[in-house]
N, C-alpha and C positions, 0 to 999 in steps of 0.2 A: 393425687386424684381424690376427688370428694367421695365420701362414703354416704350411702343411703340405706335406710332400713330394709330388711328382708320383706318382700311382698310377693303375692301370687302374680302369675303372668299377666293377667288383665290389669291389675293395679300397677305393675311395673310399666306396662305400655302406656297407660294413662299418665303416669308420673313423667315419663320422658317426653311425651307429646307436649305436656305443659311446660316442663322445665327447660326444654331445648327449643320451644316454639316450633313444633312440627305439626303436620296435619296429614289427613288422608292416608292412614296406614293400611297397607295391603300385605298380607302374609305371602312372602315369596317362597320360602322353604323352611323346613325344620331339620336340624342336624342333631347329633349327639351332644354338641357343645352349645347350641344356640337356636333361638327363633330369629329369623331374618325377615325384615319387612322393607318394602319400599315406602318412603314417606316423602312429604313435600316440605322443603325448607325454603321459604320465600317463593321463588318461582322455579326452583330446581328440584328434581327428583333425586333423592339420595337414599342410602342404605342405613337402616337402624338395625343393629345386631344386639339382641338381648341375650346375655350369656347365662349358661347353666350355673348352678351353685358350685363354688370352689373350682371354677375353671381357670387353669393356669396357662395352658398352651395358647389360648386366645389372648391372654395378657402379654405374653411374649410376642405374639404376632403384632399386637398394637404397638409395642415398643419398637419393633423393626419398621413398621409403617411410618412412625414418627421419624425414625432415623433416615429412611429413604426419601422422605419429603416429596413424594410424587414421582420420583425418577423410576420409570418403568413399572410403577405400581399405582393402585388407587390411593388417593389422598385420605388420610385420617383427619376428619374434621373436628371431632370432639370425642372424649372418652372418659369413663370412670371405671371403677372395678366391676361394674355390672353391665355396662353397655358401651357400644362403639357406634359412632356416626361416621359414615364413610362416603366418598364419592361412588357414584353408581356407574359402572361400565355396562351399559344396557345393550350393547351389540352382540353379535354372534360369538359363541365360544370358538376358540381356535380349532377345536376338533372338527368343526364343519368343513374346514379346508381339506383335512385328511379324508373325510367322507366323500368329498368331491374329487378325490384322486390327486390332491395337491400336497402329498406328504412332505416332499422335500421343501416346498415353499413354507409349510408350517414349521419345519425344523429351523429354517433360516430366520423366521420371525421369533421363535424362541431364543435363538442366539442373540438377536437384537435386544430383546427384553432383558435377558441376562446381562448383556453389556451395559445397558442403562442402569440396572440395579447395582452392578459392581463398579459403576463410575463414581459412586459415593465413597470418598476415602474413609478408611478406618480411623476412628477417633480413639483417644486414650481410654474412653469409658465405653464399656459394652454392658452396662448395668441393665438387668432385666432380661438378658439374653442367655442362651445356653450354648456352651462349647460342644464341638463335635465329639470330644472325648467322653463327655457325659451322655450325649445323644446316642452313642453306640453301646451304651451299657448293657442292654438286653442281649445284644449279640455276644458280647464278652461273657456274660453269665451263661448263655446257652453253650458256648464253646467250652467253658470250664466244666460244666456238667458232663458234656460228652467226653472230655479228656479223663475225668474221674471214672467214667464208665468204660474206658479203654477204647473209645470210638474216635477214629481219625476222620471226622465228618467234614462236610463242606463248611460247616459253621466254624470248626477249628481252623481250617485252612483260611477262611475269609477273615477270621479274627486276627490271625497272624499278619495278613496283608494290611488290614485296617490299622493295626498298631504301628506298622512300619510307615504308612502314609501319614498318620497323625503325629508321629515323632519328627517328621520333617515337612511341616506345612509350607506351602508356597502361595504367595499372593492372598493373604488372609483378608477376608472381608466379612461384613455382616451379610448373611445369606437369606435368600427367600426360604429355602429348605424344602419346598414342595412344588417345584416347577413342572407342570405337565399341561396337556392340551385342554383340560377342562378348568384349569385355574388361570387361564388367560382369556380375556374378552376384548372385543373391539369397543372403542369409545371415541368421543370427539377428539381426544388427545392421542389417538392411536391405540395400539394393542397394549393392554395393561394387565399385570398380574394381580392376584388378590390371595387372601388366606395364607400368608406366610407363617412359618413355624417359629420364627424368632431365634435363629441360630447364628453362630459365627464360627468361622474356620476357613480352610482352603476353599477358594472359589470354585474349584473343579467339582466340588460336591453338588453344586446347583445344576450340573448336567445330568446327574445320575437318574433321576426319576423320569426324565424325558425318554430315556432308552427303555424304560419299562412301560411306556404308554404310547398311544392310547390302548384301551383294553380290546384290541383286535388281534387275535392269535396269529393270523397269517402275516401280520406286520412285526409284532414284537418278538415273536419266536422264529423269525426268519433271520438266519445268521448274516446273510448278505446285507439285508436292510439295516440290521443292528450296527454292523461295522460301518456302513455308509453313513448312517445318521451320526455316529460317533465322530467320523472323519469331518463331516460338515461342521459340527460344533467345535472340534479341535482347531480347524482352520479359521473359522469365524472369530473365535475367542482367543486365538494364539495360546492354546493349552496343549500340552503333550497328549497325544492320542492314548498312549499307554496308561497315563494317569486317569483319563476319563474312563477307560475300561476297568481299571482297578477300583476306582470309586464306585462305579456302577455295580461291579461284583460285590463290593462291600455293602452297598445300599440294598441290593436285592436280598442278600443273606440276612441283613438286619430286619427287613420287612418280614421275611419268612419266620425269623426267630420270634418276632413280636406276635405273629398269629399262632405260633405253636402254643403260647400261653393260653389261647382262647379255644383250643381244641375241646370239643365236647360242650362248649358254651355258645358257640357261634356256628350257624349252619354253613357259612361260606368260608370258614377259616381254612379248611383243607384245600379248597379251590385256590385261595390266595397264596397259601404256602407253595403249592405246586407251580403257580404262575411265576412267582419270583425265583424259585429254585431253577426253573427251566431257563430263565434269563441268565442266572449265574452259571449254569452248566454250559450254555452256549459260549459265554465269555471265557470260562476257565482255560481252555486250550490256548487262548491268545494273551495270557498274562504269565508273569514269572512267579511261581509259588515258592 
């Protein structure tokens, strides 16, 4: 990828408008990792994402988008270390189906998107991507701290299950890593995912975040709905239900452990910790510890 000098936000936007022959920039949203604009390229509206300094997760995401080549995801049109140009899925978010009472239909669409993403065979090289063993590092660290303190916590239990899962991976693929109802939108090519994490590992992992979403407590924290959603994914993707539940348990505890580090620094940390721990607690009676 080409390197460009460090510039302020306005200068960077101007640089890419000129260098990549883009026009009509409109700020769509701003996140912790990027400023995201809709821009015009030729006659098409596309997305220009200007990255924050030293952003690495977005670079892994771009690597996975190149790998997927449009299968179930938005296409990456161009990129360098500071910006990504991508296809724009301009339609409704998938969460709108849930809001209309079509939760099961949304789950089946998620399964279709995952199936498309995982249809891309694993190549010999996964350069630029992160393995699940590294991705779960914060959970393992939290579990070790609890063990040293003599606490047999849910983090300790989930770390044990996670290590068992990762020691015997099945159907390894490049993963999206963050599949949920707000990361899938309608487009002229159908429902497409975006904002991947740039991971690789057992494909079951891509089911986990779905079971922790959308952020509607009466759905996500409903045991019957959680098990039903897991069963739909298991049947549609030909994955063992038990492994979907175990990976979701692991994922929920990973997310909680990540927010533990932000306690006192982030106003919503405790809320997110409890959200994910509640999912893990619902699942725990249904898995083998």
